[in-house]
Biopython code that builds the backbone (N, CA, C, O; Angstrom):
import numpy as np
from Bio.PDB.StructureBuilder import StructureBuilder

atoms = [
    (1, "MET", "N", (-98.240, 36.802, 12.169)),
    (1, "MET", "CA", (-97.041, 36.527, 13.187)),
    (1, "MET", "C", (-97.125, 35.112, 13.312)),
    (1, "MET", "O", (-96.058, 34.498, 13.283)),
    (2, "SER", "N", (-98.331, 34.385, 13.463)),
    (2, "SER", "CA", (-98.226, 33.209, 13.805)),
    (2, "SER", "C", (-97.505, 32.307, 12.880)),
    (2, "SER", "O", (-96.887, 31.332, 13.307)),
    (3, "GLN", "N", (-97.568, 32.608, 11.617)),
    (3, "GLN", "CA", (-96.790, 31.874, 10.598)),
    (3, "GLN", "C", (-95.140, 31.767, 10.972)),
    (3, "GLN", "O", (-94.538, 30.700, 10.853)),
    (4, "ARG", "N", (-94.522, 32.947, 11.416)),
    (4, "ARG", "CA", (-93.054, 33.204, 11.827)),
    (4, "ARG", "C", (-92.909, 32.257, 12.944)),
    (4, "ARG", "O", (-91.901, 31.558, 13.037)),
    (5, "ASP", "N", (-93.982, 32.199, 13.892)),
    (5, "ASP", "CA", (-93.541, 31.432, 15.179)),
    (5, "ASP", "C", (-93.485, 29.755, 14.805)),
    (5, "ASP", "O", (-92.685, 29.002, 15.361)),
    (6, "GLY", "N", (-94.350, 29.355, 13.894)),
    (6, "GLY", "CA", (-94.455, 28.120, 13.370)),
    (6, "GLY", "C", (-93.414, 27.755, 12.445)),
    (6, "GLY", "O", (-93.296, 26.560, 12.174)),
    (7, "PHE", "N", (-92.678, 28.553, 11.943)),
    (7, "PHE", "CA", (-91.426, 28.354, 11.040)),
    (7, "PHE", "C", (-90.320, 27.894, 11.908)),
    (7, "PHE", "O", (-89.692, 26.885, 11.588)),
    (8, "GLY", "N", (-90.046, 28.523, 12.932)),
    (8, "GLY", "CA", (-88.913, 28.198, 13.622)),
    (8, "GLY", "C", (-88.905, 26.637, 14.374)),
    (8, "GLY", "O", (-87.931, 25.886, 14.416)),
    (9, "SER", "N", (-90.305, 26.367, 14.968)),
    (9, "SER", "CA", (-90.514, 25.023, 15.384)),
    (9, "SER", "C", (-90.305, 24.158, 14.293)),
    (9, "SER", "O", (-89.515, 23.231, 14.469)),
    (10, "GLY", "N", (-90.897, 24.289, 13.125)),
    (10, "GLY", "CA", (-90.985, 23.290, 12.146)),
    (10, "GLY", "C", (-89.728, 22.986, 11.439)),
    (10, "GLY", "O", (-89.445, 21.875, 10.993)),
    (11, "PHE", "N", (-88.866, 24.221, 11.350)),
    (11, "PHE", "CA", (-87.431, 23.927, 10.967)),
    (11, "PHE", "C", (-86.787, 22.996, 11.739)),
    (11, "PHE", "O", (-86.299, 21.972, 11.262)),
    (12, "LEU", "N", (-86.750, 23.331, 13.098)),
    (12, "LEU", "CA", (-86.236, 22.361, 14.045)),
    (12, "LEU", "C", (-86.593, 21.050, 14.002)),
    (12, "LEU", "O", (-85.743, 20.164, 14.091)),
    (13, "ALA", "N", (-87.771, 20.821, 13.874)),
    (13, "ALA", "CA", (-88.429, 19.527, 13.903)),
    (13, "ALA", "C", (-87.937, 18.793, 12.527)),
    (13, "ALA", "O", (-87.695, 17.586, 12.511)),
    (14, "GLY", "N", (-87.834, 19.477, 11.584)),
    (14, "GLY", "CA", (-87.485, 18.756, 10.196)),
    (14, "GLY", "C", (-86.155, 18.500, 10.207)),
    (14, "GLY", "O", (-85.767, 17.475, 9.648)),
    (15, "ALA", "N", (-85.184, 19.407, 10.861)),
    (15, "ALA", "CA", (-83.822, 18.991, 10.988)),
    (15, "ALA", "C", (-83.579, 17.745, 11.972)),
    (15, "ALA", "O", (-82.616, 17.020, 11.723)),
    (16, "VAL", "N", (-84.249, 17.506, 12.876)),
    (16, "VAL", "CA", (-84.218, 16.426, 13.866)),
    (16, "VAL", "C", (-84.742, 15.300, 13.108)),
    (16, "VAL", "O", (-84.053, 14.281, 13.124)),
    (17, "VAL", "N", (-85.799, 15.287, 12.466)),
    (17, "VAL", "CA", (-86.333, 14.082, 11.850)),
    (17, "VAL", "C", (-85.388, 13.707, 10.468)),
    (17, "VAL", "O", (-85.306, 12.542, 10.079)),
    (18, "GLY", "N", (-84.835, 14.590, 9.924)),
    (18, "GLY", "CA", (-84.022, 14.290, 8.827)),
    (18, "GLY", "C", (-82.693, 13.823, 9.268)),
    (18, "GLY", "O", (-82.128, 13.035, 8.509)),
    (19, "GLY", "N", (-82.101, 14.160, 10.340)),
    (19, "GLY", "CA", (-80.968, 13.573, 11.093)),
    (19, "GLY", "C", (-81.162, 12.009, 11.371)),
    (19, "GLY", "O", (-80.337, 11.154, 11.046)),
    (20, "VAL", "N", (-82.344, 11.768, 12.003)),
    (20, "VAL", "CA", (-82.647, 10.424, 12.172)),
    (20, "VAL", "C", (-82.742, 9.402, 11.243)),
    (20, "VAL", "O", (-82.341, 8.257, 11.455)),
    (21, "PHE", "N", (-83.381, 9.874, 9.985)),
    (21, "PHE", "CA", (-83.446, 9.120, 9.155)),
    (21, "PHE", "C", (-82.265, 9.036, 8.232)),
    (21, "PHE", "O", (-82.030, 7.953, 7.697)),
    (22, "GLY", "N", (-81.566, 9.983, 8.016)),
    (22, "GLY", "CA", (-80.248, 10.009, 7.407)),
    (22, "GLY", "C", (-79.287, 9.028, 8.224)),
    (22, "GLY", "O", (-78.488, 8.331, 7.598)),
    (23, "GLY", "N", (-79.359, 8.969, 9.629)),
    (23, "GLY", "CA", (-78.442, 7.958, 10.326)),
    (23, "GLY", "C", (-79.009, 6.710, 10.384)),
    (23, "GLY", "O", (-78.156, 5.855, 10.624)),
    (24, "VAL", "N", (-80.263, 6.218, 10.242)),
    (24, "VAL", "CA", (-80.627, 4.946, 9.924)),
    (24, "VAL", "C", (-80.288, 4.394, 8.661)),
    (24, "VAL", "O", (-79.885, 3.235, 8.553)),
    (25, "ILE", "N", (-80.452, 5.281, 7.557)),
    (25, "ILE", "CA", (-80.211, 4.851, 6.191)),
    (25, "ILE", "C", (-78.488, 4.499, 6.164)),
    (25, "ILE", "O", (-78.029, 3.560, 5.512)),
    (26, "GLY", "N", (-77.762, 5.310, 6.883)),
    (26, "GLY", "CA", (-76.519, 5.200, 6.627)),
    (26, "GLY", "C", (-75.952, 3.996, 7.409)),
    (26, "GLY", "O", (-74.937, 3.396, 7.056)),
    (27, "ALA", "N", (-76.750, 3.663, 8.595)),
    (27, "ALA", "CA", (-76.360, 2.499, 9.362)),
    (27, "ALA", "C", (-76.591, 1.195, 8.450)),
    (27, "ALA", "O", (-75.705, 0.346, 8.358)),
    (28, "LEU", "N", (-77.829, 1.073, 7.778)),
    (28, "LEU", "CA", (-78.198, 0.040, 6.967)),
    (28, "LEU", "C", (-77.202, -0.075, 5.928)),
    (28, "LEU", "O", (-76.778, -1.217, 5.752)),
    (29, "ILE", "N", (-76.688, 0.919, 5.136)),
    (29, "ILE", "CA", (-75.961, 0.964, 4.036)),
    (29, "ILE", "C", (-74.488, 0.345, 4.687)),
    (29, "ILE", "O", (-73.875, -0.536, 4.084)),
    (30, "ALA", "N", (-74.109, 0.785, 5.698)),
    (30, "ALA", "CA", (-72.873, 0.158, 6.165)),
    (30, "ALA", "C", (-72.829, -1.163, 6.481)),
    (30, "ALA", "O", (-71.834, -1.847, 6.245)),
    (31, "SER", "N", (-73.849, -1.601, 7.011)),
    (31, "SER", "CA", (-73.972, -2.970, 7.543)),
    (31, "SER", "C", (-74.038, -3.876, 6.296)),
    (31, "SER", "O", (-73.565, -5.010, 6.370)),
    (32, "ARG", "N", (-74.541, -3.480, 5.276)),
    (32, "ARG", "CA", (-74.662, -4.554, 4.093)),
    (32, "ARG", "C", (-73.342, -4.570, 3.409)),
    (32, "ARG", "O", (-73.223, -5.497, 2.607)),
    (33, "ARG", "N", (-72.418, -3.852, 3.515)),
    (33, "ARG", "CA", (-71.054, -4.208, 3.105)),
    (33, "ARG", "C", (-70.453, -5.490, 3.092)),
    (33, "ARG", "O", (-70.674, -6.197, 4.075)),
    (34, "ASP", "N", (-69.785, -5.912, 2.244)),
    (34, "ASP", "CA", (-69.169, -7.452, 2.396)),
    (34, "ASP", "C", (-68.048, -7.513, 3.439)),
    (34, "ASP", "O", (-67.057, -6.783, 3.428)),
    (35, "PRO", "N", (-68.329, -8.516, 4.387)),
    (35, "PRO", "CA", (-67.369, -8.346, 5.490)),
    (35, "PRO", "C", (-65.951, -8.734, 5.223)),
    (35, "PRO", "O", (-64.989, -8.318, 5.867)),
    (36, "GLU", "N", (-65.901, -9.617, 4.158)),
    (36, "GLU", "CA", (-64.563, -10.117, 3.612)),
    (36, "GLU", "C", (-63.939, -8.920, 3.204)),
    (36, "GLU", "O", (-62.864, -8.635, 3.733)),
    (37, "LEU", "N", (-64.472, -8.097, 2.272)),
    (37, "LEU", "CA", (-63.698, -6.811, 1.771)),
    (37, "LEU", "C", (-63.256, -6.093, 2.782)),
    (37, "LEU", "O", (-62.092, -5.694, 2.821)),
    (38, "LEU", "N", (-64.146, -5.842, 3.728)),
    (38, "LEU", "CA", (-63.921, -5.032, 5.045)),
    (38, "LEU", "C", (-62.470, -5.443, 5.736)),
    (38, "LEU", "O", (-61.558, -4.669, 6.026)),
    (39, "THR", "N", (-62.512, -6.762, 5.901)),
    (39, "THR", "CA", (-61.069, -7.204, 6.772)),
    (39, "THR", "C", (-59.770, -7.177, 5.732)),
    (39, "THR", "O", (-58.626, -6.997, 6.150)),
    (40, "GLU", "N", (-60.070, -7.369, 4.388)),
    (40, "GLU", "CA", (-58.999, -7.159, 3.567)),
    (40, "GLU", "C", (-58.604, -5.657, 3.569)),
    (40, "GLU", "O", (-57.405, -5.424, 3.717)),
    (41, "GLU", "N", (-59.389, -4.689, 3.434)),
    (41, "GLU", "CA", (-59.308, -3.374, 3.386)),
    (41, "GLU", "C", (-58.579, -2.836, 4.781)),
    (41, "GLU", "O", (-57.709, -1.966, 4.743)),
    (42, "GLU", "N", (-58.963, -3.358, 5.826)),
    (42, "GLU", "CA", (-58.513, -3.082, 7.212)),
    (42, "GLU", "C", (-57.088, -3.559, 7.322)),
    (42, "GLU", "O", (-56.271, -2.945, 8.007)),
    (43, "ALA", "N", (-56.770, -4.709, 6.617)),
    (43, "ALA", "CA", (-55.299, -5.268, 6.734)),
    (43, "ALA", "C", (-54.396, -4.476, 5.816)),
    (43, "ALA", "O", (-53.257, -4.171, 6.169)),
    (44, "GLU", "N", (-54.877, -4.153, 4.686)),
    (44, "GLU", "CA", (-54.051, -3.157, 3.987)),
    (44, "GLU", "C", (-53.792, -1.876, 4.483)),
    (44, "GLU", "O", (-52.681, -1.364, 4.349)),
    (45, "LEU", "N", (-54.790, -1.273, 5.088)),
    (45, "LEU", "CA", (-54.613, -0.036, 5.755)),
    (45, "LEU", "C", (-53.594, -0.273, 6.857)),
    (45, "LEU", "O", (-52.617, 0.469, 6.957)),
    (46, "THR", "N", (-53.789, -1.238, 7.645)),
    (46, "THR", "CA", (-52.795, -1.420, 8.821)),
    (46, "THR", "C", (-51.624, -1.558, 8.537)),
    (46, "THR", "O", (-50.767, -1.005, 9.227)),
    (47, "ASP", "N", (-51.266, -2.392, 7.365)),
    (47, "ASP", "CA", (-49.761, -2.447, 6.925)),
    (47, "ASP", "C", (-49.257, -1.146, 6.267)),
    (47, "ASP", "O", (-48.115, -0.701, 6.386)),
    (48, "SER", "N", (-50.378, -0.535, 5.475)),
    (48, "SER", "CA", (-49.680, 0.949, 4.889)),
    (48, "SER", "C", (-49.466, 1.811, 5.978)),
    (48, "SER", "O", (-48.447, 2.501, 5.986)),
    (49, "GLN", "N", (-50.349, 1.878, 6.976)),
    (49, "GLN", "CA", (-50.354, 2.778, 8.171)),
    (49, "GLN", "C", (-49.031, 2.498, 8.978)),
    (49, "GLN", "O", (-48.384, 3.470, 9.369)),
    (50, "LEU", "N", (-48.555, 1.100, 9.273)),
    (50, "LEU", "CA", (-47.387, 0.931, 9.835)),
    (50, "LEU", "C", (-46.144, 1.484, 9.246)),
    (50, "LEU", "O", (-45.231, 2.098, 9.797)),
    (51, "GLU", "N", (-46.300, 1.142, 8.031)),
    (51, "GLU", "CA", (-45.057, 1.715, 7.006)),
    (51, "GLU", "C", (-44.831, 3.100, 7.158)),
    (51, "GLU", "O", (-43.748, 3.612, 7.443)),
    (52, "ALA", "N", (-46.246, 3.878, 6.889)),
    (52, "ALA", "CA", (-46.178, 5.329, 7.240)),
    (52, "ALA", "C", (-45.703, 5.737, 8.422)),
    (52, "ALA", "O", (-44.805, 6.574, 8.512)),
    (53, "LYS", "N", (-46.281, 5.165, 9.442)),
    (53, "LYS", "CA", (-45.523, 5.576, 10.891)),
    (53, "LYS", "C", (-44.082, 5.321, 11.008)),
    (53, "LYS", "O", (-43.354, 6.196, 11.477)),
    (54, "LYS", "N", (-43.590, 4.140, 10.602)),
    (54, "LYS", "CA", (-42.040, 3.929, 10.700)),
    (54, "LYS", "C", (-41.398, 5.130, 9.853)),
    (54, "LYS", "O", (-40.588, 5.875, 10.404)),
    (55, "ILE", "N", (-41.743, 5.309, 8.580)),
    (55, "ILE", "CA", (-40.995, 6.294, 7.831)),
    (55, "ILE", "C", (-41.378, 7.826, 8.454)),
    (55, "ILE", "O", (-40.615, 8.790, 8.395)),
    (56, "ALA", "N", (-42.540, 7.834, 8.978)),
    (56, "ALA", "CA", (-42.579, 9.307, 9.728)),
    (56, "ALA", "C", (-41.500, 9.456, 10.852)),
    (56, "ALA", "O", (-40.769, 10.435, 11.008)),
    (57, "ALA", "N", (-41.528, 8.241, 11.658)),
    (57, "ALA", "CA", (-40.601, 8.416, 12.973)),
    (57, "ALA", "C", (-39.142, 8.463, 12.408)),
    (57, "ALA", "O", (-38.347, 9.150, 13.049)),
    (58, "LYS", "N", (-38.704, 7.838, 11.325)),
    (58, "LYS", "CA", (-37.339, 8.152, 10.932)),
    (58, "LYS", "C", (-37.170, 9.442, 10.321)),
    (58, "LYS", "O", (-36.063, 9.974, 10.389)),
    (59, "ARG", "N", (-38.140, 10.027, 9.722)),
    (59, "ARG", "CA", (-37.970, 11.442, 9.337)),
    (59, "ARG", "C", (-37.956, 12.439, 10.363)),
    (59, "ARG", "O", (-37.317, 13.487, 10.269)),
    (60, "ARG", "N", (-38.771, 12.061, 11.496)),
    (60, "ARG", "CA", (-38.768, 12.932, 12.626)),
    (60, "ARG", "C", (-37.232, 12.766, 13.120)),
    (60, "ARG", "O", (-36.536, 13.778, 13.197)),
    (61, "GLN", "N", (-36.785, 11.702, 13.400)),
    (61, "GLN", "CA", (-35.548, 11.405, 13.907)),
    (61, "GLN", "C", (-34.447, 12.180, 13.271)),
    (61, "GLN", "O", (-33.603, 12.821, 13.897)),
    (62, "MET", "N", (-34.533, 12.054, 11.805)),
    (62, "MET", "CA", (-33.433, 12.660, 11.032)),
    (62, "MET", "C", (-33.500, 14.341, 11.202)),
    (62, "MET", "O", (-32.497, 15.054, 11.168)),
    (63, "LYS", "N", (-34.767, 14.791, 11.375)),
    (63, "LYS", "CA", (-34.934, 16.263, 11.452)),
    (63, "LYS", "C", (-34.397, 16.759, 12.852)),
    (63, "LYS", "O", (-33.727, 17.782, 12.997)),
    (64, "ALA", "N", (-34.753, 15.956, 13.796)),
    (64, "ALA", "CA", (-34.417, 16.321, 15.078)),
    (64, "ALA", "C", (-32.901, 16.386, 15.254)),
    (64, "ALA", "O", (-32.316, 17.350, 15.749)),
    (65, "SER", "N", (-32.328, 15.290, 14.811)),
    (65, "SER", "CA", (-30.702, 15.325, 14.800)),
    (65, "SER", "C", (-30.188, 16.509, 14.187)),
    (65, "SER", "O", (-29.370, 17.241, 14.744)),
    (66, "GLU", "N", (-30.790, 16.762, 12.724)),
    (66, "GLU", "CA", (-30.064, 17.908, 12.089)),
    (66, "GLU", "C", (-30.472, 19.129, 12.693)),
    (66, "GLU", "O", (-29.642, 20.037, 12.730)),
    (67, "SER", "N", (-31.756, 19.337, 13.238)),
    (67, "SER", "CA", (-32.097, 20.696, 13.910)),
    (67, "SER", "C", (-31.211, 20.633, 15.263)),
    (67, "SER", "O", (-30.623, 21.660, 15.599)),
    (68, "GLU", "N", (-31.120, 19.712, 15.884)),
    (68, "GLU", "CA", (-30.369, 19.661, 17.108)),
    (68, "GLU", "C", (-28.790, 20.002, 16.895)),
    (68, "GLU", "O", (-28.198, 20.624, 17.777)),
    (69, "SER", "N", (-28.162, 19.612, 15.787)),
    (69, "SER", "CA", (-26.834, 19.899, 15.638)),
    (69, "SER", "C", (-26.842, 21.271, 15.109)),
    (69, "SER", "O", (-25.850, 21.958, 15.353)),
    (70, "ILE", "N", (-27.790, 21.773, 14.432)),
    (70, "ILE", "CA", (-27.767, 23.166, 14.093)),
    (70, "ILE", "C", (-27.774, 24.143, 15.198)),
    (70, "ILE", "O", (-27.018, 25.105, 15.331)),
    (71, "GLY", "N", (-28.898, 23.697, 16.106)),
    (71, "GLY", "CA", (-29.035, 24.603, 17.339)),
    (71, "GLY", "C", (-27.808, 24.491, 18.165)),
    (71, "GLY", "O", (-27.370, 25.560, 18.591)),
    (72, "ILE", "N", (-27.222, 23.499, 18.448)),
    (72, "ILE", "CA", (-25.881, 23.414, 19.091)),
    (72, "ILE", "C", (-24.785, 24.342, 18.747)),
    (72, "ILE", "O", (-24.149, 25.052, 19.525)),
    (73, "GLU", "N", (-24.643, 24.222, 17.335)),
    (73, "GLU", "CA", (-23.541, 25.065, 16.577)),
    (73, "GLU", "C", (-23.969, 26.508, 16.681)),
    (73, "GLU", "O", (-23.081, 27.352, 16.803)),
    (74, "THR", "N", (-25.215, 26.879, 16.648)),
    (74, "THR", "CA", (-25.635, 28.176, 16.774)),
    (74, "THR", "C", (-25.396, 28.628, 18.195)),
    (74, "THR", "O", (-24.987, 29.762, 18.442)),
    (75, "ALA", "N", (-25.631, 27.815, 19.036)),
    (75, "ALA", "CA", (-25.373, 28.233, 20.478)),
    (75, "ALA", "C", (-24.130, 28.491, 20.942)),
    (75, "ALA", "O", (-23.870, 29.287, 21.845)),
    (76, "ARG", "N", (-23.054, 27.568, 20.099)),
    (76, "ARG", "CA", (-21.732, 27.706, 20.366)),
    (76, "ARG", "C", (-21.009, 29.125, 19.885)),
    (76, "ARG", "O", (-20.156, 29.751, 20.515)),
    (77, "ARG", "N", (-21.567, 29.446, 18.635)),
    (77, "ARG", "CA", (-21.137, 30.571, 18.089)),
    (77, "ARG", "C", (-21.507, 31.725, 18.840)),
    (77, "ARG", "O", (-20.704, 32.644, 19.004)),
    (78, "SER", "N", (-22.744, 31.751, 19.344)),
    (78, "SER", "CA", (-23.442, 32.842, 19.992)),
    (78, "SER", "C", (-22.419, 33.001, 21.309)),
    (78, "SER", "O", (-21.989, 34.113, 21.616)),
    (79, "LEU", "N", (-22.105, 31.929, 21.980)),
    (79, "LEU", "CA", (-21.440, 31.860, 23.063)),
    (79, "LEU", "C", (-19.893, 32.537, 22.902)),
    (79, "LEU", "O", (-19.460, 33.434, 23.625)),
    (80, "GLU", "N", (-19.292, 32.008, 21.978)),
    (80, "GLU", "CA", (-18.015, 32.547, 21.291)),
    (80, "GLU", "C", (-18.214, 34.030, 21.193)),
    (80, "GLU", "O", (-17.374, 34.737, 21.750)),
    (81, "ASP", "N", (-19.146, 34.561, 20.601)),
    (81, "ASP", "CA", (-19.308, 36.039, 20.183)),
    (81, "ASP", "C", (-19.309, 36.839, 21.456)),
    (81, "ASP", "O", (-18.589, 37.820, 21.641)),
    (82, "LYS", "N", (-20.252, 36.301, 22.403)),
    (82, "LYS", "CA", (-20.337, 36.716, 23.765)),
    (82, "LYS", "C", (-19.193, 37.132, 24.647)),
    (82, "LYS", "O", (-19.019, 38.204, 25.226)),
    (83, "ILE", "N", (-18.388, 35.954, 24.618)),
    (83, "ILE", "CA", (-17.220, 35.748, 25.182)),
    (83, "ILE", "C", (-16.161, 36.815, 24.708)),
    (83, "ILE", "O", (-15.484, 37.537, 25.439)),
    (84, "ALA", "N", (-16.159, 36.765, 23.355)),
    (84, "ALA", "CA", (-15.074, 37.948, 22.697)),
    (84, "ALA", "C", (-15.743, 39.302, 23.061)),
    (84, "ALA", "O", (-14.929, 40.210, 23.230)),
    (85, "GLN", "N", (-16.793, 39.569, 23.188)),
    (85, "GLN", "CA", (-17.371, 40.731, 23.608)),
    (85, "GLN", "C", (-17.002, 41.193, 25.168)),
    (85, "GLN", "O", (-16.609, 42.306, 25.518)),
    (86, "LEU", "N", (-17.202, 40.204, 25.875)),
    (86, "LEU", "CA", (-16.889, 40.640, 27.315)),
    (86, "LEU", "C", (-15.349, 40.618, 27.618)),
    (86, "LEU", "O", (-14.897, 41.227, 28.588)),
    (87, "ASN", "N", (-14.586, 39.926, 26.794)),
    (87, "ASN", "CA", (-13.048, 40.062, 26.931)),
    (87, "ASN", "C", (-12.641, 41.441, 26.300)),
    (87, "ASN", "O", (-11.623, 41.974, 26.743)),
    (88, "ALA", "N", (-13.355, 42.069, 25.295)),
    (88, "ALA", "CA", (-12.956, 43.481, 24.920)),
    (88, "ALA", "C", (-13.388, 44.491, 25.757)),
    (88, "ALA", "O", (-12.844, 45.589, 25.870)),
    (89, "THR", "N", (-14.704, 43.980, 26.540)),
    (89, "THR", "CA", (-15.215, 45.195, 27.523)),
    (89, "THR", "C", (-14.271, 45.098, 28.648)),
    (89, "THR", "O", (-13.968, 46.150, 29.211)),
    (90, "ILE", "N", (-13.698, 43.852, 29.108)),
    (90, "ILE", "CA", (-12.795, 43.835, 30.150)),
    (90, "ILE", "C", (-11.467, 44.557, 29.975)),
    (90, "ILE", "O", (-10.946, 45.234, 30.861)),
    (91, "ASP", "N", (-10.924, 44.343, 28.668)),
    (91, "ASP", "CA", (-9.620, 45.086, 28.301)),
    (91, "ASP", "C", (-10.001, 46.673, 28.341)),
    (91, "ASP", "O", (-9.166, 47.448, 28.808)),
    (92, "GLU", "N", (-11.087, 47.105, 27.922)),
    (92, "GLU", "CA", (-11.268, 48.703, 27.838)),
    (92, "GLU", "C", (-11.427, 48.991, 29.283)),
    (92, "GLU", "O", (-10.801, 49.991, 29.634)),
    (93, "VAL", "N", (-12.111, 48.372, 30.241)),
    (93, "VAL", "CA", (-12.315, 48.724, 31.551)),
    (93, "VAL", "C", (-10.843, 48.890, 32.205)),
    (93, "VAL", "O", (-10.618, 49.840, 32.955)),
    (94, "ARG", "N", (-10.011, 48.089, 31.947)),
    (94, "ARG", "CA", (-8.876, 47.843, 32.505)),
    (94, "ARG", "C", (-8.061, 49.061, 31.927)),
    (94, "ARG", "O", (-7.393, 49.692, 32.746)),
    (95, "LYS", "N", (-8.042, 49.419, 30.761)),
    (95, "LYS", "CA", (-7.298, 50.728, 30.185)),
    (95, "LYS", "C", (-7.937, 51.874, 30.965)),
    (95, "LYS", "O", (-7.146, 52.707, 31.409)),
    (96, "GLN", "N", (-8.991, 52.022, 31.162)),
    (96, "GLN", "CA", (-9.769, 53.241, 31.818)),
    (96, "GLN", "C", (-9.483, 53.193, 33.140)),
    (96, "GLN", "O", (-9.423, 54.292, 33.692)),
    (97, "LEU", "N", (-9.260, 52.085, 33.908)),
    (97, "LEU", "CA", (-8.817, 52.136, 35.388)),
    (97, "LEU", "C", (-7.343, 52.390, 35.505)),
    (97, "LEU", "O", (-6.832, 52.814, 36.542)),
    (98, "GLY", "N", (-6.688, 52.123, 34.430)),
    (98, "GLY", "CA", (-5.245, 52.312, 34.423)),
    (98, "GLY", "C", (-5.127, 53.925, 34.355)),
    (98, "GLY", "O", (-4.449, 54.600, 35.130)),
    (99, "ASN", "N", (-5.821, 54.361, 33.407)),
    (99, "ASN", "CA", (-5.902, 56.115, 33.158)),
    (99, "ASN", "C", (-6.312, 56.656, 34.481)),
    (99, "ASN", "O", (-5.662, 57.589, 34.953)),
    (100, "VAL", "N", (-7.263, 56.192, 35.084)),
    (100, "VAL", "CA", (-7.796, 56.894, 36.277)),
    (100, "VAL", "C", (-6.814, 56.829, 37.543)),
    (100, "VAL", "O", (-6.802, 57.770, 38.337)),
    (101, "ASN", "N", (-6.020, 55.751, 37.715)),
    (101, "ASN", "CA", (-5.013, 55.808, 38.685)),
    (101, "ASN", "C", (-3.758, 56.456, 38.296)),
    (101, "ASN", "O", (-2.857, 56.522, 39.132)),
    (102, "GLY", "N", (-3.596, 56.944, 37.117)),
    (102, "GLY", "CA", (-2.552, 57.702, 36.765)),
    (102, "GLY", "C", (-1.250, 56.970, 36.416)),
    (102, "GLY", "O", (-0.124, 57.437, 36.583)),
    (103, "GLY", "N", (-1.541, 55.783, 35.918)),
    (103, "GLY", "CA", (-0.407, 54.904, 35.427)),
    (103, "GLY", "C", (-0.929, 53.887, 34.442)),
    (103, "GLY", "O", (-2.111, 53.752, 34.127)),
    (104, "SER", "N", (0.218, 53.104, 33.941)),
    (104, "SER", "CA", (-0.214, 52.010, 33.089)),
    (104, "SER", "C", (-0.844, 50.749, 34.040)),
    (104, "SER", "O", (-0.648, 50.585, 35.244)),
    (105, "PRO", "N", (-1.539, 50.038, 33.265)),
    (105, "PRO", "CA", (-2.183, 48.857, 33.904)),
    (105, "PRO", "C", (-1.150, 47.994, 34.565)),
    (105, "PRO", "O", (-1.486, 47.266, 35.499)),
    (106, "GLN", "N", (-0.022, 48.030, 34.174)),
    (106, "GLN", "CA", (1.266, 47.173, 34.776)),
    (106, "GLN", "C", (1.707, 47.822, 36.188)),
    (106, "GLN", "O", (2.190, 47.163, 37.109)),
    (107, "ALA", "N", (1.449, 49.326, 36.224)),
    (107, "ALA", "CA", (1.915, 49.773, 37.420)),
    (107, "ALA", "C", (0.786, 49.582, 38.434)),
    (107, "ALA", "O", (1.135, 49.425, 39.604)),
    (108, "SER", "N", (-0.299, 49.575, 38.195)),
    (108, "SER", "CA", (-1.415, 49.237, 39.320)),
    (108, "SER", "C", (-1.250, 47.802, 39.609)),
    (108, "SER", "O", (-1.428, 47.442, 40.773)),
    (109, "ASN", "N", (-0.945, 46.961, 38.745)),
    (109, "ASN", "CA", (-0.528, 45.562, 39.230)),
    (109, "ASN", "C", (0.449, 45.373, 40.199)),
    (109, "ASN", "O", (0.286, 44.656, 41.186)),
    (110, "GLU", "N", (1.588, 46.076, 39.915)),
    (110, "GLU", "CA", (2.696, 46.048, 40.785)),
    (110, "GLU", "C", (2.462, 46.791, 42.153)),
    (110, "GLU", "O", (3.090, 46.452, 43.156)),
    (111, "ARG", "N", (1.539, 47.817, 42.167)),
    (111, "ARG", "CA", (1.229, 48.520, 43.523)),
    (111, "ARG", "C", (0.384, 47.414, 44.328)),
    (111, "ARG", "O", (0.638, 47.204, 45.514)),
    (112, "THR", "N", (-0.456, 46.832, 43.766)),
    (112, "THR", "CA", (-1.239, 45.819, 44.630)),
    (112, "THR", "C", (-0.147, 44.720, 45.199)),
    (112, "THR", "O", (-0.123, 44.338, 46.369)),
    (113, "LEU", "N", (0.687, 44.312, 44.236)),
    (113, "LEU", "CA", (1.512, 43.120, 44.720)),
    (113, "LEU", "C", (2.438, 43.680, 45.680)),
    (113, "LEU", "O", (2.985, 42.847, 46.403)),
    (114, "THR", "N", (2.768, 44.989, 45.873)),
    (114, "THR", "CA", (3.712, 45.407, 47.051)),
    (114, "THR", "C", (2.888, 45.758, 48.179)),
    (114, "THR", "O", (3.464, 45.758, 49.267)),
    (115, "LYS", "N", (1.517, 46.096, 48.154)),
    (115, "LYS", "CA", (0.952, 46.253, 49.396)),
    (115, "LYS", "C", (0.583, 45.004, 50.082)),
    (115, "LYS", "O", (0.575, 44.910, 51.309)),
    (116, "ASP", "N", (0.264, 44.002, 49.245)),
    (116, "ASP", "CA", (0.026, 42.526, 49.946)),
    (116, "ASP", "C", (1.276, 42.186, 50.693)),
    (116, "ASP", "O", (1.175, 41.900, 51.887)),
    (117, "SER", "N", (2.561, 42.188, 50.049)),
    (117, "SER", "CA", (3.635, 41.583, 50.669)),
    (117, "SER", "C", (4.094, 42.099, 51.996)),
    (117, "SER", "O", (5.050, 41.574, 52.566)),
]
sb = StructureBuilder()
sb.init_structure("model")
sb.init_model(0)
sb.init_chain("A")
sb.init_seg("    ")
for serial, (resi, resn, name, xyz) in enumerate(atoms, 1):
    if name == "N":
        sb.init_residue(resn, " ", resi, " ")
    sb.init_atom(name, np.array(xyz, "f"), 0.0, 1.0, " ", f" {name:<3s}", serial, name[0])
structure = sb.get_structure()
């Protein structure tokens, strides 16, 4: 039993010590790199990053305008379809009301006009 209890604490201590040593060695290696090469690499990365950002922004604008125009066209068609459905429904209701009143829709219109005058 005592070996199992010691394993957990030993494993944790080893992980911490290994992390510290790895960090120190990494920092030493990074500090020994040539500073002139670093500035050149950073300048190249900065230029290429700026170009990449410009290209990405242009692509996003093109995609946005294309998707926006497609979205507008889709909405317009959908509205036209709904308007056509509403008109058809209104016509059906007019016909049904005309049949209920016992005459044609024109006769019911004439009755309302004569009552108002």
